[in-house]
C-alpha positions, 0 to 999 in steps of 0.5 A: 445393320440388319442381322443375317437370318440363321437357319438350322441345317437340314440333311439337304443343307449339310454339304453346303454348310460343310463347304462354307466351313471348308472355305472359312478354314482355308487359311486356318493355321491348324487345318493347314498344318494338317493339310498344307497342300491345297489339293489335300486340304480340299479333298480331306477337310470336307470328310473331316468336317462331316465326321467332326459335326455328324452328331450336331447335324443329327441333333439340330445343332448345326446352323447357317446364315442365309446363302450359306455365308456362315456356318456353325456346327455345334454338338449339343450336350450328350453328343460327340464327334465321330472319333473313329472316323476322324482318327481314320482320316488323320491316319490316312491323310496327315503326313507321318512326320506330324501325325503323332503331334496332331494326335497329341494335340487332339488328346490335349484338347479333349482333356479340357472339355467340361465334365458336365453336359455342355454345348461344344463348338468344333467348327464355326466359319464365314466365307472369307468373301463375307467376313466382317458383316456380322455372320459370325456374331449372329451365329454365336448369339443364336447358339449361345441363347440355346446354351443359356436357355438350357443353363449349359456351358459352351466350350470350343477350341480356337485354332486361329488366334484372330478369332479369340477376340470374337469368342471373348466378346461372347463370354468365352474365357481362355483356359490354356494354350496347347502347342506340341512340337511344330503345331500351331497354338490351340486355345481351349475356351469355356463360356459359363451359362448366363 
C-alpha cells in the first residue's frame, strides 16, 4: 500500500485542516462530552481547534494528507496553545453543569507535560470515511521523524481509548489515566526520542 503524501498546512489550508479534525473528532468521547448537541459541536469545535493549534500553524507544525483526509496539528517546542482563547470558548460554550470538571481535566492534562522542550500533539484525526487507510500512521511517522531529528520527546493526550493502540505502535507510553466526575478518561502519553 502506498503511503499518503504529507504536506505542511499553510495559511490557506488552515480551515480545511480544522474541518478534517472536526470530522475526525465527531465521535470523540471528550469532545462530545463538552459539546453533546450536534449544532453546538459543529459551531464550537472549529474555533476551539484553531485556538488549540494556532501556534502550530504559525510554526509549521501542522500537517495534512492529500485531499485533507487526515490532519495532525502539532505544537513544536517552545509553543503553546492559546489558553486565553480556549478558556473563553469553554466559559462561553460548555454547560455550567460540567464546566468545573472540564477545567479540572485540562489542569490535570497540563500537569503531565514534560518539563523539557517537546513536541505536543493536541489534535490528530482522519475523516471517518477514510479511516483505516494509513493516514494516521503516515502523519505520525512524518512528525515523529522531526522529533527524532531534534532528539525531542513527543507528548499527547488520548481522549479516545480506540486510539491508544495507534500511539503505542509509534512508541508512546501511557503515563496515567485522568478521569474527573462525569468526564471520559484521558490518557497522557509520552514518547522518548529515538
